[in-house]
N, C-alpha and C positions, 0 to 999 in steps of 0.2 A: 504494500500500500504506500502510495506517495503522499507524504504529508504536505499540506498546503501551509503557507506561513503568512501571517498578518503583522504589519507594523502599526502599532497603536501609539500615537503621540499625545502625551498628557502635558499640561502646563507646569505641574510641580510634582516632584518625587513623593511628597507627602499626600498626594491624591491617590496613591496606590491603595487599593482595597476599598475605596469609597463605594457605596452601594451602586451608584450609576455605572461606574467603570467596572465594578465587579460583575454586574449582570451582563455587560457587553462581553467581557473576557470569557465568562462561563458559556455564553451563547456561541462565541467563536470556537471554544474548545469542543463544545457539543457538536458543532458543524464540521469538525475534523481539522481545525486549524491549530498550528503552533502559534504562539503570540509573543512578539518582542515588544515590550513596553518601553518607550523612549521618554525620558524626562531629564531636566537639568540635574546634574549630580545624581543621576538615577541608576548608576551601575551599583546596585545594592543587592543583598541577599533577598531571595524570594521564598516565602514559606506558606503562601495561601493556596498555591496550585501545584500541579505535578510538574515534571521536568520539561514539559512542552512550553512553559512560560519562562521568559528571561526578562530581566530588568537591565536596560542599557542607557548610556548617557547620550545626551544631545545638548547643544548650546544654541539657544534661540537668538543667534546673531547672524548677520549677513555673511561674515567671514567663514563661519562654520558651514553654512549652506553652500557657499561658493566652493569651498575645498572638498565637500562631500558630494556635490551634485553629480559629477560624472563617474562616480565609482560604480562598478558593476554589481556591487552587493545589493543595490536596490531592485535589480531585476530578479533577485532571489525571492522577492515577496510577491504574493498573489493578490494582496489587498492592503490598502492603506486606510487608516482611520485617524482622525484628529479631533480633539476637543476644541471648543471655542477659546480664544480665537486665534492667537499666535501659533499654537500647534497645528492648526488647520492649514495655515500658510505653508508650513513645512511638509505636512502630509500631502497636500495637493500638488505642490511643486515636485516632490520626489515621485509621486504616483505618475505625474505627467511625463517625467523623464524616463521612468521605467515602463511606460505604456500600460499601466495597471489601473484598475478602478479605485476610487476613493469614496469614503463615506464620512459625513460630518456627524460627530457625536456632540450634539448641542446641549451642553450642560448649563450654559449661560448665554444671555443675549446682551451685547454691549451697545446700549443706545444712549443718546444724549450725553450727559456728563459722566456716565459710567463707561469709561473708555476701554478698560481691559489692558492686557499686556501689549497688544498690537497697536502701534501708533504710527503716525506719519506715512511713510511709503509702504508699510506692512498692511494697512487697512484694505487698499485695493486688491492686494494679493490674497488676503483672507477671503474677501467677497468672491473673487474669481474662483478660488478653490471650492468654496461652498456651492457655487453655481455648477461647477464641474462634477460635484458629488452625484453618485448613482441614486442616493436618497439621504435623508437626514433622520437620525435618531434624536428624538426630542422627549423631554420629561413630561410635558403636559400639552394637550391640544390647544389650550388657551394661548400658548406661545407661538403657535404656527403662523398667524398673521404677522406677528412681530418679526420672526425670523425671515419670513418671505420678503417683507419690506426691507429689512436690514441688509440682506444678501442680494436682493434683486432677483429672487427666484421666480421662475415661471409658474404659471397656474398649474402646469402639469407636474411640477416637482413633487415627488412622493415623500411623505413623512411617516415614520414608524414611531409610535409612542412607546416609550419604555420608562415607566415611573421610577423615580429615584427611591428604591426600596431594597431591602435586603433579600438576597437570593435564598437564604435559609431561614427556617423558622426561628423566631425569637425564643431565647432560652434564659433570659434574665429574670429578675424579680418581677412580681406582679405590681400593678399600680399601687395597690394597697400596701404591699410590703415596702416598696420604694418610699412612699409617703411616711410610713412608720419609721424606717431607717433614718430618713432625713429630718424627722421631727416636723413634718408638714401636716397640718390638720386637714380633715376632709372638706371643710368649708373654705379653705384658703385657695386662692387662684394661683396657678403656676404658669409662668410664661417661659417657654424654652426657645433658645436661639442656637442655631448651629452654623458652622462655617468657619472660615479662617479670616483673620483680619488682613487688610491690605488690598 
C-alpha cells in the first residue's frame, strides 16, 4: 500500500493538538494519509498520534519560502493544508509549485482591525491561496459569508463545516464536581474564555 502524505501548516507550534486541528489530522489519518505538521519552532516530539505524524519546522518569512520553494521535497506531498492566514500563504504557494491540491483550514477570519499574522504583501497571497483551495474547512456556517467576502471566493466554492470540538469523549469531572472542587456555588454565573493572547 502506498501511503499518501499531507503537509499541514499551522500558525504556532502550541496549536498542536487543538480540537480543530486534531479533528482534521485524525480525518487525514483515517483517509490513509501520513501528516507532516509545519509550525515555527515546530520540530518537536509528537505523542498524540502514531508514527505517521511528524512535527516539522517552518519560518513564516519570505527568505524561508524563497530558499525552500524549488526543493523537490514538496512534490512528495499529495495534499497541502493551511490554517488562516499566514500558513495558508505558504501552503498555497508550495501546493502550486508542487502541482498539488490545497485546502484552507479556516480557524479564524481576519477582518477589519483584526489583522492576523499576514500583513502587507502577504494578504494578497493569502487570499489567492484561499481562492485556489479545493474547499474550505470552517468551524461554523455563520462564518461562511465572512470568509467568502474576505477571500473573494466564488459562489461555487465549497465549505465543509467541522466544529471546533474534541474528537474523543470527555472524561473529566462533571459540572457539579468541577463547581464543588473550585468552590463555585450552583447559583453563581461562570464565564469561560479560551484562546491565546496576542
